[in-house]
Every structure is written in C-alpha cells, then in structure tokens.
C-alpha positions in Angstrom: 113.7 81.2 83.7 113.1 85.0 83.7 112.5 86.7 80.3 114.2 90.0 79.8 111.7 92.7 78.7 112.1 93.2 74.9 112.8 96.9 75.0 115.0 97.0 78.1 118.4 96.8 76.3 117.3 99.3 73.7 116.2 101.7 76.4 119.5 101.3 78.3 121.5 101.9 75.1 119.8 105.3 74.8 120.4 106.2 78.4 124.0 105.1 78.3 124.7 107.0 75.0 123.2 110.2 76.4 125.1 109.8 79.7 128.4 109.3 77.9 128.0 112.5 75.9 126.9 114.5 78.9 130.0 113.3 80.7 132.1 114.5 77.7 130.5 118.0 78.0 131.5 118.2 81.7 128.0 118.4 83.1 126.4 116.3 85.8 123.9 113.5 84.9 121.6 112.1 87.5 119.4 109.3 86.3 116.0 108.9 88.0 116.5 105.8 90.2 112.8 104.9 90.5 109.9 104.7 88.0 109.7 108.0 86.2 106.6 109.9 85.0 108.1 111.6 82.0 111.6 112.6 83.3 114.4 110.0 83.0 116.9 112.2 84.8 118.3 115.6 85.5 121.3 117.4 84.0 123.1 120.0 86.1 125.1 122.8 84.6 128.8 123.2 85.5 130.6 126.3 84.4 134.2 126.8 83.1 135.5 127.1 86.6 133.9 123.8 87.7 131.2 125.5 89.7 127.6 124.4 90.0 125.3 127.4 90.2 121.9 125.7 90.6 120.9 125.5 86.9 119.1 122.2 86.1 117.3 120.6 83.1 115.1 117.5 83.0 115.7 114.8 80.4 113.5 112.4 78.6 115.3 109.7 76.5 113.5 107.7 73.8 115.5 104.9 72.2 114.6 102.9 69.1 113.7 103.3 65.5 109.9 103.5 66.2 110.4 107.0 67.7 111.9 108.4 64.5 109.3 110.0 62.2 110.9 111.7 59.2 109.8 115.3 58.7 112.3 116.6 56.2 114.9 118.5 58.2 113.4 117.4 61.5 112.5 114.3 63.3 108.8 114.3 64.4 108.5 113.1 68.0 105.0 112.2 69.0 104.5 112.2 72.8 101.5 111.2 74.9 99.3 114.1 75.8 99.8 113.6 79.5 103.6 114.0 79.0 103.2 117.1 76.8 101.1 118.7 79.6 103.6 117.7 82.2 106.7 119.0 80.3 105.0 122.3 79.4 104.2 123.0 83.1 107.4 121.8 84.6 109.6 124.5 86.2 112.6 123.0 84.5 113.5 122.8 80.8 112.9 119.3 79.4 115.5 118.1 76.9 114.1 115.4 74.6 116.6 112.9 73.3 116.0 110.4 70.5 118.5 107.6 70.2 119.0 105.1 67.4 122.0 102.8 66.7 121.6 103.7 63.0 120.6 107.3 63.1 122.5 108.5 66.1 121.2 110.7 69.0 119.3 114.0 68.5 117.9 116.5 71.0 115.8 119.6 71.5 114.2 121.6 74.3 110.8 120.1 74.5 109.3 122.5 77.1 110.4 125.5 74.9 108.7 123.9 71.9 105.5 123.3 73.8 105.4 126.8 75.2 105.7 128.4 71.8 102.4 129.7 70.3 103.9 129.0 66.9 104.4 125.3 67.6 102.0 124.3 70.4 99.2 123.3 68.0 101.4 120.6 66.4 100.8 117.1 67.4 104.5 116.5 67.4 107.7 118.0 68.8 110.1 118.9 66.0 113.7 117.8 66.7 116.1 119.3 64.2 118.3 116.8 62.4 121.1 119.3 62.9 120.8 118.9 66.6 123.2 115.9 66.9 124.1 115.2 70.5 127.7 114.4 69.5 128.2 118.0 68.3 126.1 119.7 71.1 127.5 122.3 73.4 126.9 122.7 77.1 125.7 126.3 76.6 123.1 125.2 74.0 121.6 122.7 76.4 121.2 125.4 79.1 120.2 128.4 77.0 116.6 128.2 78.3 117.7 128.4 81.9 120.0 131.3 81.2 123.3 129.5 82.0 126.4 129.9 80.0 130.1 129.3 80.2 130.8 132.9 81.1 132.2 133.4 84.6 129.7 133.6 87.5 130.7 136.8 89.1 131.1 137.7 92.8 128.6 140.2 94.0 131.2 143.0 94.2 132.1 142.3 90.6 128.5 142.8 89.3 128.5 146.6 89.6 131.6 147.3 87.4 130.4 144.6 85.0 127.0 146.3 84.6 128.6 149.7 84.2 131.2 148.6 81.7 128.9 146.6 79.4 127.8 149.3 76.9 126.0 149.3 73.6 128.4 148.9 70.6 126.8 151.9 68.9 126.7 155.6 69.8 123.2 155.6 68.5 122.1 153.6 71.6 123.9 155.3 74.5 123.0 152.7 77.1 124.9 150.4 79.5 123.5 147.5 81.4 123.6 149.7 84.5 121.4 152.2 82.8 118.8 149.5 82.0 119.0 148.0 85.5 118.9 151.1 87.7 116.2 152.9 85.6 114.1 149.7 85.5 113.9 149.4 89.3 110.3 149.3 90.5 108.1 147.8 93.2 109.9 149.8 96.0 113.2 148.5 94.6 112.3 144.9 94.9 111.8 144.1 91.2 113.2 145.2 87.8 111.2 146.1 84.8 112.2 145.6 81.2 110.5 146.6 78.0 111.1 148.6 74.9 109.4 151.6 76.4 112.1 151.7 79.0 114.8 151.3 76.4 113.4 154.2 74.3 112.8 156.6 77.2 116.2 156.2 78.7 118.1 156.2 75.4 116.4 159.3 74.1 117.1 161.1 77.4 120.8 160.2 77.2 121.2 160.8 73.5 123.3 163.8 72.4 121.2 166.7 71.2 122.3 166.1 67.6 122.1 162.3 67.8 119.6 159.9 66.3 118.4 156.8 68.0 119.0 153.7 65.7 118.3 150.1 66.6 119.9 147.5 64.3 120.8 143.9 64.9 123.8 144.7 67.0 121.8 147.0 69.3 119.0 144.4 69.6 121.5 141.7 70.5 123.0 144.0 73.1 119.6 144.6 74.7 118.7 140.9 74.8 122.2 140.3 76.3 121.1 142.4 79.2 118.3 140.0 79.9 120.6 137.0 79.7 123.0 138.8 82.0 120.3 139.2 84.7 119.6 135.5 84.5 123.1 134.2 84.1 124.3 136.2 87.1 121.1 135.4 89.1 120.2 139.1 89.7 116.5 138.7 89.0 114.1 135.8 88.6 113.3 136.3 84.9 111.2 133.7 83.0 113.9 133.2 80.4 111.9 130.5 78.7 109.1 132.9 77.8 111.7 135.5 76.8 113.3 133.1 74.4 109.9 132.3 72.9 109.2 135.9 72.2 112.8 136.6 71.0 113.2 133.5 68.7 109.6 133.0 67.5 108.1 136.4 67.4 111.3 138.4 66.8 110.3 140.7 69.7 111.8 141.9 72.9 109.9 140.6 76.0 108.2 142.8 78.5 108.4 141.7 82.2 108.6 142.7 85.8 111.0 140.2 87.6 111.6 140.1 91.4 115.2 140.6 92.4 117.1 137.7 93.9 119.2 137.9 97.1 122.1 138.7 94.8 120.1 141.4 93.2 119.3 143.0 96.5 122.9 142.8 97.6 123.7 144.6 94.3 121.4 147.4 95.3 123.3 147.6 98.6 126.6 147.8 96.8 125.2 150.7 94.6 124.1 152.5 97.7 127.6 152.1 99.3 129.4 153.4 96.2 126.9 156.3 95.9 127.7 157.3 99.5 131.5 157.1 98.9 131.3 159.2 95.7 129.1 161.8 97.3 131.3 162.1 100.4 134.4 162.8 98.4 132.7 165.3 96.1 132.7 163.3 92.9 129.0 162.8 92.7 126.2 165.3 93.3 122.7 164.2 94.0 119.6 166.3 93.3 117.3 166.5 96.3 115.4 163.2 97.0 117.1 161.5 94.1 119.3 158.3 94.2 121.0 156.1 91.7 119.0 153.0 92.8 115.5 154.3 93.1 112.1 152.9 92.0 110.2 154.1 89.0 106.5 153.6 88.7 105.2 151.3 86.0 101.7 151.7 84.6 99.7 150.5 81.6 98.9 153.0 78.9 95.2 152.9 77.9 94.2 154.1 74.4 90.8 155.0 73.0 90.4 151.5 71.8 91.0 150.2 75.3 88.3 152.4 76.7 85.9 150.9 74.1 86.9 147.4 75.3 86.0 148.1 78.9 82.2 148.0 78.6 82.6 145.3 76.0 84.4 143.1 78.5 81.8 143.8 81.1 78.9 142.9 78.7 80.8 139.7 77.7 81.1 138.7 81.3 77.4 139.3 81.9 76.4 137.1 79.0 78.8 134.3 79.7 78.4 134.0 83.4 75.0 132.1 83.4 76.2 129.5 80.8 79.9 129.1 81.6 80.8 126.3 84.0 83.9 125.1 85.7 85.3 121.8 84.3 84.5 120.0 87.6 81.0 121.3 88.0 
C-alpha cells in the first residue's frame, strides 16, 4: 500500500482555497504543474472589459497552523533565506498566501516587503491580519505592477486623457501632459520624473500672483501620473520601487524610464496633432521648438559633493588591496 504524504491534503486545501477566491475576483490562476522553487503559480490580471494586458504576479501558498506566528496585528511569516532572495529578485510581484482552516486565508506582497529598506532587516514577512483573502480586491493584488480596473485606453485615446487630467488645485497648474511632455529626455526615448521637474514646470505656468502649494490632493495627483504611465503601458517604470518610496518614505520617486512601443506611438500622435494645429493656424511654434522635445537631465553637485570626490578616490585606493570578490 502507498502512504499519502502527511502534508499533501493540507497543502492542497490552501491551493484550492486561493484558487477559488481568485476565480471569484475574475482573474486567471495558473498553478505550477511541476516542482516549484518558491512560486506555486501565477495570477494574471483581467480588467473590467475582460481584457488581459500582460500584468502578472507570482504566488506562494503556505497552508497549515505551523506557518502562523502571531505578531499582534500581523502574522509573521518566516521564509527560508533562499526563497527570500529569490522573491526579492524576481521580476514579478510575489503574493504570499497563508491558509488555515481555523484562521482563514491572508495575503501580502512579499517582494514589496523584501524590497523595502524599512522592512528588509526583519527575519519575517509581516502579513496584516486585515488582509483577508475573502475581502481582497483585484486592484489591491496588482497595485505593485501598476494594473487597475480603470479602462486600458487605445493609443489615440491617450493624448486627450493626458491633457484632460489636471490637478484639482489652481495652486498646482499641471496636467499629465505637462508632466509627460516636459519630462521627455534621452532624445525622446525616455521620460523623467522627479520633484524638480514638478516644481520647475509648475512655477513657470503659475499665474504671476499665484502661490505654489502642495497638499495631500496635489501629491495624490502627482503620484497618479506615475500610476497612469504604468497602467497605460506608456513607460517601463519600476512601480515596485516607486511604491516603496511613496508608502514607506512618504516621498515622490525620481526616475528615468524608457518609453514603451505605446509611449513612442503617443509621441507620434503628439507630432501629428501638432502639425494639424500649426497648419490651420491655431498653434504657433517658436523656432526649433516642438511640443514633444527632449530636455537634458543632469545631476546638481553641491560644495559637499565636491568634498566627497577626493574622499571617494582615497577610499577606493585604500580598499582596493584588501577587498576581494566573493568567489576569489
């Protein structure tokens, strides 16, 4: 007679519970058919129109009471170091699910937790007890890949969408188009974002008697621009890193992200509309100036930075004879 592995039924109970809830949410669950190395399956996002747009997340499911370590308002999940390293480096978010017949099923984004400087030193991954799978939403699962239930627009809809999304406050006279077009760099192949861009453009467009004010609504609007770039696949933004800075440090990220094929098509659309508006006399262009045109990005060095330069050189001179590569 063949004996059933003792934990097989418990493991299958967890997988089946997660699969059922994902089916309820209307997303696609693909279980790993062969032996896994830290990923039990993949979850693919499906939007409100029933479209798949290439947004995926990995899933690791742990079932049984032994995985549940009480940490107050969180469950402490202790993973093997090899799995922690694997999840942190994976190009997909990794959703960790803990399942228990008595406690229920809970989840968190494990990769996001492992990439956070505030949390990476912990020996455990904190899974909030408020994150019950039964009350989860599809958008929450895919927040760290930049997917949401908002419509995935056709390319010719992107330009009016950028132009019409404006700050809710007159103290921040910006639209998404202002941020996108003024952030173009790298001969128009990438887009830059940072608070220096925001301040420069807003101050240039502000009425002469106006005052630039940034409150919670304005900050949410600005971060919404980053989410729009990702959701609409305009630029390859590392949204996971952006979320770490936004959620943990309370800061806006700074990045240069290459445009996608859709982003480059958007540039072509801007050029087409510019030509139409110029030809019928509604738009006048200064010489050698276009709507979609690159701006140069450079680092600003302060007096402190110039002091660091010889310090770095001396540090390298001292460390070179003693430092060794791990495999040497």
